The first five atom37 places (N, CA, C, CB, O) and aatype in JSON, in Angstrom:
{
  "aatype": [3, 0, 13, 11, 10, 13, 8, 5, 12, 6, 1, 6, 7, 9, 16, 14, 10, 6, 9, 16, 13, 9, 0, 10, 10, 3, 0, 4, 0, 15, 12, 19, 0, 10, 14, 12, 7, 11, 10, 9, 8, 0, 10, 9, 19, 6, 1, 1, 13, 3, 9, 2, 10, 15, 2, 16, 19, 9, 15, 12, 18, 3, 11, 4, 7, 15, 19, 6, 3, 0, 4, 1, 19, 13, 0, 1, 12, 14, 1, 1, 2, 19, 19, 15, 17, 16, 0, 12, 9, 0],
  "atom_mask": [
    [1, 1, 1, 1, 1],
    [1, 1, 1, 1, 1],
    [1, 1, 1, 1, 1],
    [1, 1, 1, 1, 1],
    [1, 1, 1, 1, 1],
    [1, 1, 1, 1, 1],
    [1, 1, 1, 1, 1],
    [1, 1, 1, 1, 1],
    [1, 1, 1, 1, 1],
    [1, 1, 1, 1, 1],
    [1, 1, 1, 1, 1],
    [1, 1, 1, 1, 1],
    [1, 1, 1, 0, 1],
    [1, 1, 1, 1, 1],
    [1, 1, 1, 1, 1],
    [1, 1, 1, 1, 1],
    [1, 1, 1, 1, 1],
    [1, 1, 1, 1, 1],
    [1, 1, 1, 1, 1],
    [1, 1, 1, 1, 1],
    [1, 1, 1, 1, 1],
    [1, 1, 1, 1, 1],
    [1, 1, 1, 1, 1],
    [1, 1, 1, 1, 1],
    [1, 1, 1, 1, 1],
    [1, 1, 1, 1, 1],
    [1, 1, 1, 1, 1],
    [1, 1, 1, 1, 1],
    [1, 1, 1, 1, 1],
    [1, 1, 1, 1, 1],
    [1, 1, 1, 1, 1],
    [1, 1, 1, 1, 1],
    [1, 1, 1, 1, 1],
    [1, 1, 1, 1, 1],
    [1, 1, 1, 1, 1],
    [1, 1, 1, 1, 1],
    [1, 1, 1, 0, 1],
    [1, 1, 1, 1, 1],
    [1, 1, 1, 1, 1],
    [1, 1, 1, 1, 1],
    [1, 1, 1, 1, 1],
    [1, 1, 1, 1, 1],
    [1, 1, 1, 1, 1],
    [1, 1, 1, 1, 1],
    [1, 1, 1, 1, 1],
    [1, 1, 1, 1, 1],
    [1, 1, 1, 1, 1],
    [1, 1, 1, 1, 1],
    [1, 1, 1, 1, 1],
    [1, 1, 1, 1, 1],
    [1, 1, 1, 1, 1],
    [1, 1, 1, 1, 1],
    [1, 1, 1, 1, 1],
    [1, 1, 1, 1, 1],
    [1, 1, 1, 1, 1],
    [1, 1, 1, 1, 1],
    [1, 1, 1, 1, 1],
    [1, 1, 1, 1, 1],
    [1, 1, 1, 1, 1],
    [1, 1, 1, 1, 1],
    [1, 1, 1, 1, 1],
    [1, 1, 1, 1, 1],
    [1, 1, 1, 1, 1],
    [1, 1, 1, 1, 1],
    [1, 1, 1, 0, 1],
    [1, 1, 1, 1, 1],
    [1, 1, 1, 1, 1],
    [1, 1, 1, 1, 1],
    [1, 1, 1, 1, 1],
    [1, 1, 1, 1, 1],
    [1, 1, 1, 1, 1],
    [1, 1, 1, 1, 1],
    [1, 1, 1, 1, 1],
    [1, 1, 1, 1, 1],
    [1, 1, 1, 1, 1],
    [1, 1, 1, 1, 1],
    [1, 1, 1, 1, 1],
    [1, 1, 1, 1, 1],
    [1, 1, 1, 1, 1],
    [1, 1, 1, 1, 1],
    [1, 1, 1, 1, 1],
    [1, 1, 1, 1, 1],
    [1, 1, 1, 1, 1],
    [1, 1, 1, 1, 1],
    [1, 1, 1, 1, 1],
    [1, 1, 1, 1, 1],
    [1, 1, 1, 1, 1],
    [1, 1, 1, 1, 1],
    [1, 1, 1, 1, 1],
    [1, 1, 1, 1, 1]
  ],
  "atom_positions": [
    [[314.9, 57.11, 141.11], [314.25, 56.31, 140.0], [314.83, 54.99, 139.79], [314.32, 57.02, 138.7], [316.05, 54.91, 139.63]],
    [[314.15, 54.0, 139.78], [314.71, 52.58, 139.77], [315.45, 52.28, 138.63], [313.68, 51.58, 139.85], [316.41, 51.52, 138.77]],
    [[315.16, 52.79, 137.39], [315.89, 52.61, 136.18], [317.13, 53.26, 136.12], [315.17, 53.01, 135.13], [318.1, 52.71, 135.58]],
    [[317.2, 54.52, 136.68], [318.45, 55.4, 136.7], [319.47, 54.55, 137.56], [318.15, 56.97, 137.39], [320.63, 54.41, 137.18]],
    [[319.02, 54.0, 138.69], [319.85, 53.35, 139.44], [320.47, 52.12, 138.91], [319.24, 53.11, 140.52], [321.66, 51.84, 139.04]],
    [[319.48, 51.31, 138.23], [319.89, 50.13, 137.43], [320.92, 50.44, 136.4], [318.7, 49.52, 136.75], [321.8, 49.61, 136.2]],
    [[320.9, 51.55, 135.74], [321.88, 51.9, 134.67], [323.19, 52.2, 135.4], [321.39, 53.16, 133.75], [324.25, 51.71, 135.03]],
    [[323.09, 52.99, 136.4], [324.44, 53.31, 137.28], [324.99, 52.04, 137.86], [324.14, 54.34, 138.58], [326.21, 51.93, 138.03]],
    [[324.15, 51.05, 138.17], [324.66, 49.85, 138.82], [325.46, 49.06, 137.61], [323.37, 48.95, 139.51], [326.55, 48.55, 137.87]],
    [[324.95, 48.97, 136.42], [325.67, 48.4, 135.4], [326.83, 49.09, 134.81], [324.85, 48.13, 134.46], [327.74, 48.46, 134.27]],
    [[326.8, 50.48, 134.89], [328.02, 51.23, 134.58], [329.12, 50.96, 135.42], [327.81, 52.62, 134.63], [330.27, 51.03, 135.0]],
    [[328.81, 50.61, 136.72], [329.85, 50.33, 137.73], [330.22, 48.92, 137.72], [329.42, 50.73, 139.11], [330.93, 48.42, 138.59]],
    [[329.73, 48.24, 136.7], [330.31, 46.8, 136.69], [329.56, 45.75, 137.58], [0.0, 0.0, 0.0], [329.98, 44.6, 137.71]],
    [[328.45, 46.2, 138.18], [327.82, 45.24, 139.15], [326.72, 44.48, 138.28], [327.13, 46.06, 140.51], [325.81, 45.02, 137.64]],
    [[326.97, 43.17, 138.37], [326.15, 42.27, 137.63], [324.8, 42.14, 138.33], [326.82, 40.91, 137.46], [324.84, 41.78, 139.51]],
    [[323.59, 42.4, 137.75], [322.43, 42.2, 138.36], [321.98, 40.75, 138.61], [321.54, 42.86, 137.65], [322.27, 39.88, 137.8]],
    [[321.29, 40.49, 139.67], [320.78, 39.08, 139.92], [319.35, 39.08, 139.62], [321.02, 38.58, 141.41], [318.8, 40.12, 139.25]],
    [[318.66, 37.92, 139.75], [317.35, 37.66, 139.5], [316.45, 38.76, 140.29], [317.04, 36.19, 139.9], [315.53, 39.36, 139.72]],
    [[316.77, 38.99, 141.63], [316.07, 39.88, 142.49], [316.15, 41.28, 141.95], [316.61, 39.82, 143.89], [315.2, 42.02, 142.21]],
    [[317.09, 41.72, 141.27], [317.24, 43.03, 140.63], [316.15, 43.12, 139.5], [318.74, 43.21, 140.03], [315.46, 44.14, 139.41]],
    [[315.99, 42.14, 138.71], [315.11, 42.13, 137.66], [313.52, 42.04, 138.25], [315.53, 40.9, 136.72], [312.6, 42.59, 137.64]],
    [[313.33, 41.42, 139.27], [312.15, 41.27, 140.0], [311.63, 42.74, 140.4], [312.42, 40.34, 141.24], [310.48, 43.15, 140.27]],
    [[312.71, 43.41, 140.91], [312.43, 44.76, 141.43], [312.06, 45.69, 140.24], [313.69, 45.34, 142.22], [311.08, 46.43, 140.28]],
    [[312.86, 45.59, 139.22], [312.49, 46.43, 137.96], [311.13, 46.15, 137.39], [313.5, 46.18, 136.84], [310.33, 47.05, 137.1]],
    [[310.89, 44.81, 137.25], [309.57, 44.34, 136.76], [308.39, 44.91, 137.6], [309.52, 42.78, 136.78], [307.38, 45.37, 137.08]],
    [[308.58, 44.85, 138.87], [307.52, 45.36, 139.8], [307.33, 46.87, 139.57], [307.91, 45.08, 141.34], [306.2, 47.37, 139.55]],
    [[308.52, 47.63, 139.38], [308.36, 49.12, 139.11], [307.65, 49.29, 137.81], [309.76, 49.88, 139.06], [306.74, 50.11, 137.72]],
    [[308.04, 48.53, 136.77], [307.21, 48.63, 135.44], [305.74, 48.49, 135.79], [307.63, 47.46, 134.34], [304.91, 49.35, 135.5]],
    [[305.48, 47.38, 136.4], [303.91, 47.1, 136.7], [303.34, 48.17, 137.48], [303.64, 45.74, 137.54], [302.2, 48.55, 137.2]],
    [[304.06, 48.79, 138.54], [303.31, 49.74, 139.3], [303.06, 51.01, 138.66], [303.94, 49.98, 140.49], [302.11, 51.7, 139.01]],
    [[304.02, 51.42, 137.55], [303.84, 52.51, 136.79], [303.31, 52.27, 135.52], [304.94, 53.16, 136.68], [303.37, 53.17, 134.68]],
    [[302.77, 51.12, 135.24], [302.18, 50.61, 133.93], [303.08, 51.24, 132.82], [300.54, 51.05, 133.74], [302.66, 52.0, 131.95]],
    [[304.38, 50.82, 132.96], [305.34, 51.19, 132.01], [305.81, 50.04, 131.03], [306.47, 51.74, 132.76], [306.88, 49.44, 131.11]],
    [[304.86, 49.86, 130.12], [305.12, 48.68, 129.24], [306.27, 48.75, 128.48], [304.09, 48.45, 128.36], [306.98, 47.75, 128.47]],
    [[306.66, 49.88, 127.74], [307.89, 49.92, 127.01], [309.06, 49.59, 127.73], [308.07, 51.15, 126.47], [309.9, 48.88, 127.17]],
    [[309.27, 50.01, 128.96], [310.35, 49.74, 129.88], [310.35, 48.34, 130.28], [310.27, 50.59, 131.06], [311.39, 47.71, 130.44]],
    [[309.15, 47.85, 130.46], [308.88, 46.33, 130.98], [309.44, 45.48, 129.77], [0.0, 0.0, 0.0], [310.17, 44.51, 130.0]],
    [[309.11, 45.8, 128.57], [309.54, 45.08, 127.35], [311.1, 45.07, 127.32], [308.94, 45.77, 126.03], [311.71, 44.07, 126.94]],
    [[311.74, 46.24, 127.73], [313.16, 46.37, 127.61], [313.87, 45.51, 128.64], [313.58, 47.82, 127.74], [314.95, 44.95, 128.41]],
    [[313.19, 45.42, 129.84], [313.69, 44.66, 130.99], [313.56, 43.2, 130.5], [312.85, 44.97, 132.39], [314.53, 42.45, 130.56]],
    [[312.34, 42.76, 130.01], [312.07, 41.44, 129.5], [313.22, 41.0, 128.52], [310.68, 41.42, 128.79], [313.76, 39.9, 128.63]],
    [[313.54, 41.89, 127.6], [314.69, 41.48, 126.59], [315.96, 41.26, 127.34], [314.95, 42.63, 125.46], [316.64, 40.27, 127.05]],
    [[316.35, 42.08, 128.29], [317.49, 41.78, 129.13], [317.4, 40.38, 129.78], [317.59, 42.85, 130.21], [318.4, 39.66, 129.84]],
    [[316.28, 40.02, 130.21], [316.05, 38.84, 131.01], [316.34, 37.56, 130.01], [314.47, 38.87, 131.62], [317.06, 36.61, 130.31]],
    [[315.65, 37.75, 128.77], [315.8, 36.65, 127.91], [317.33, 36.64, 127.35], [314.71, 36.74, 126.75], [317.85, 35.58, 127.01]],
    [[317.94, 37.77, 127.28], [319.36, 37.65, 126.87], [320.26, 37.01, 127.94], [319.91, 39.03, 126.53], [321.31, 36.44, 127.6]],
    [[319.89, 37.09, 129.15], [320.57, 36.56, 130.33], [320.2, 35.27, 130.69], [320.4, 37.35, 131.42], [320.85, 34.7, 131.56]],
    [[319.22, 34.72, 130.14], [318.64, 33.31, 130.27], [318.41, 33.0, 131.72], [319.6, 32.21, 129.63], [319.03, 32.11, 132.32]],
    [[317.4, 33.85, 132.32], [317.07, 33.45, 133.66], [315.93, 32.41, 133.7], [316.7, 34.68, 134.47], [315.36, 32.05, 132.68]],
    [[315.62, 31.94, 134.96], [314.74, 30.63, 135.09], [313.23, 31.05, 135.03], [315.05, 29.81, 136.57], [312.83, 32.18, 134.73]],
    [[312.5, 30.02, 135.35], [311.07, 30.13, 135.48], [310.42, 30.99, 136.47], [310.61, 28.94, 135.69], [309.25, 31.32, 136.31]],
    [[311.14, 31.42, 137.55], [310.6, 32.3, 138.6], [310.58, 33.67, 138.03], [311.42, 32.25, 139.93], [309.68, 34.45, 138.36]],
    [[311.55, 34.02, 137.17], [311.55, 35.45, 136.47], [310.54, 35.29, 135.33], [313.1, 35.93, 135.86], [309.94, 36.32, 135.06]],
    [[310.27, 34.3, 134.67], [309.2, 34.33, 133.6], [307.77, 34.38, 134.39], [309.33, 32.93, 132.58], [306.78, 34.86, 133.84]],
    [[307.74, 33.96, 135.45], [306.39, 34.19, 136.17], [306.15, 35.78, 136.44], [306.38, 33.35, 137.64], [305.1, 36.38, 136.23]],
    [[307.31, 36.31, 136.92], [307.11, 37.73, 137.1], [306.98, 38.53, 135.98], [308.08, 38.24, 137.78], [306.3, 39.55, 136.09]],
    [[307.61, 38.21, 134.74], [307.36, 38.85, 133.56], [305.93, 38.69, 133.06], [308.28, 38.39, 132.61], [305.37, 39.61, 132.46]],
    [[305.38, 37.58, 133.28], [303.91, 37.33, 133.04], [303.03, 38.32, 133.83], [303.52, 35.86, 133.44], [302.09, 38.93, 133.31]],
    [[303.4, 38.44, 135.15], [302.63, 39.32, 136.01], [302.74, 40.8, 135.67], [303.05, 39.12, 137.38], [301.79, 41.56, 135.88]],
    [[303.99, 41.26, 135.09], [304.25, 42.6, 134.65], [303.4, 42.83, 133.49], [305.71, 42.86, 134.33], [302.72, 43.86, 133.45]],
    [[303.36, 41.9, 132.47], [302.54, 42.25, 131.35], [300.96, 42.24, 131.6], [302.9, 41.29, 130.24], [300.17, 42.97, 131.0]],
    [[300.65, 41.41, 132.45], [299.23, 41.47, 132.93], [298.78, 42.79, 133.52], [299.02, 40.42, 133.96], [297.73, 43.36, 133.23]],
    [[299.73, 43.22, 134.43], [299.38, 44.5, 135.13], [299.44, 45.7, 134.24], [300.3, 44.73, 136.31], [298.78, 46.72, 134.45]],
    [[300.33, 45.53, 133.15], [300.34, 46.6, 132.17], [299.29, 46.53, 131.11], [301.62, 46.65, 131.54], [299.27, 47.36, 130.2]],
    [[298.45, 45.58, 131.19], [297.33, 45.46, 130.24], [297.61, 44.75, 129.0], [0.0, 0.0, 0.0], [296.81, 44.76, 128.07]],
    [[298.82, 44.08, 128.96], [299.27, 43.35, 127.59], [299.18, 41.94, 127.85], [300.8, 43.7, 127.09], [300.17, 41.25, 128.09]],
    [[297.84, 41.43, 127.81], [297.66, 39.99, 127.99], [298.28, 39.15, 126.92], [296.22, 39.69, 128.06], [298.75, 38.04, 127.19]],
    [[298.28, 39.7, 125.58], [298.9, 38.97, 124.51], [300.41, 38.74, 124.73], [298.68, 39.69, 123.23], [300.92, 37.69, 124.33]],
    [[301.08, 39.61, 125.3], [302.47, 39.39, 125.75], [302.6, 38.31, 126.87], [303.06, 40.72, 126.26], [303.43, 37.41, 126.86]],
    [[301.67, 38.52, 127.83], [301.74, 37.6, 128.83], [301.51, 36.12, 128.3], [300.76, 37.99, 129.86], [302.18, 35.18, 128.72]],
    [[300.6, 36.0, 127.45], [300.27, 34.64, 126.77], [301.5, 34.12, 125.99], [299.0, 34.8, 125.71], [301.76, 32.92, 125.98]],
    [[302.21, 34.97, 125.38], [303.37, 34.59, 124.64], [304.43, 34.06, 125.55], [303.89, 35.75, 123.84], [305.05, 33.02, 125.34]],
    [[304.6, 34.89, 126.63], [305.6, 34.3, 127.58], [305.4, 33.0, 128.05], [305.72, 35.06, 128.7], [306.3, 32.16, 128.1]],
    [[304.02, 32.77, 128.44], [303.53, 31.55, 129.2], [303.71, 30.52, 128.14], [301.95, 31.62, 129.78], [304.23, 29.47, 128.52]],
    [[303.38, 30.61, 126.85], [303.44, 29.57, 125.94], [304.79, 29.13, 125.52], [302.74, 29.92, 124.85], [305.01, 28.01, 125.05]],
    [[305.76, 30.11, 125.74], [307.24, 29.7, 125.42], [307.94, 29.11, 126.66], [308.1, 30.99, 124.92], [309.1, 28.71, 126.55]],
    [[307.29, 29.02, 127.83], [307.96, 28.48, 129.02], [308.1, 27.06, 128.85], [307.23, 28.77, 130.29], [307.1, 26.37, 128.65]],
    [[309.37, 26.53, 128.93], [309.55, 25.1, 128.88], [308.91, 24.24, 130.08], [311.02, 24.87, 128.84], [308.68, 23.03, 129.98]],
    [[308.68, 24.93, 131.1], [308.22, 24.42, 132.38], [307.17, 25.39, 132.9], [309.4, 24.25, 133.4], [307.33, 26.6, 132.78]],
    [[306.21, 24.91, 133.42], [305.26, 25.75, 134.18], [304.97, 25.11, 135.51], [303.93, 25.97, 133.39], [304.95, 23.89, 135.68]],
    [[304.74, 25.98, 136.42], [304.38, 25.51, 137.86], [303.18, 26.36, 138.31], [305.65, 25.71, 138.94], [302.76, 27.24, 137.57]],
    [[302.6, 26.1, 139.53], [301.41, 26.68, 139.89], [301.55, 28.16, 140.02], [300.91, 26.08, 141.09], [300.53, 28.84, 140.0]],
    [[302.67, 28.71, 140.15], [302.75, 30.23, 140.1], [302.61, 30.7, 138.71], [304.1, 30.77, 140.68], [302.0, 31.76, 138.52]],
    [[303.15, 29.98, 137.6], [302.89, 30.15, 136.23], [301.44, 30.39, 136.02], [303.36, 28.99, 135.45], [300.97, 31.44, 135.57]],
    [[300.78, 29.39, 136.35], [299.24, 29.27, 136.05], [298.54, 30.42, 136.8], [298.59, 27.8, 136.56], [297.67, 31.1, 136.26]],
    [[298.94, 30.59, 138.02], [298.17, 31.48, 138.82], [298.51, 33.07, 138.21], [298.6, 31.23, 140.5], [297.67, 33.97, 138.21]],
    [[299.71, 33.2, 137.77], [299.97, 34.57, 137.1], [299.16, 34.77, 135.9], [301.43, 34.75, 136.69], [298.73, 35.9, 135.65]],
    [[298.88, 33.7, 135.07], [298.05, 33.76, 134.06], [296.6, 34.07, 134.43], [298.17, 32.6, 133.38], [295.9, 34.87, 133.8]],
    [[296.17, 33.36, 135.53], [294.79, 33.63, 135.95], [294.49, 35.04, 136.33], [294.44, 32.78, 137.07], [293.49, 35.62, 135.93]],
    [[295.45, 35.63, 137.17], [295.35, 36.81, 137.75], [295.26, 37.89, 136.61], [296.49, 36.99, 138.69], [295.16, 39.08, 136.9]]
  ]
}
């Protein structure tokens, strides 16, 4: 399970990278696991990742059926690119 492995990774002192969070958000979206997606989003905010991860957060919220959360992330983005807009359209 992706989340168990993530917790083990952190327990062992390995710092997750952006790609780690992309994989976790993808797992949340594929399982429509909105509560877990919100927890992962909170970790991303805490660690201050960039626009690319915000785009993935938007996609996860959309796939989990939480358009309001996706809109909130989009509205708070200091910069948006074509991927940001496409994530919102999808």
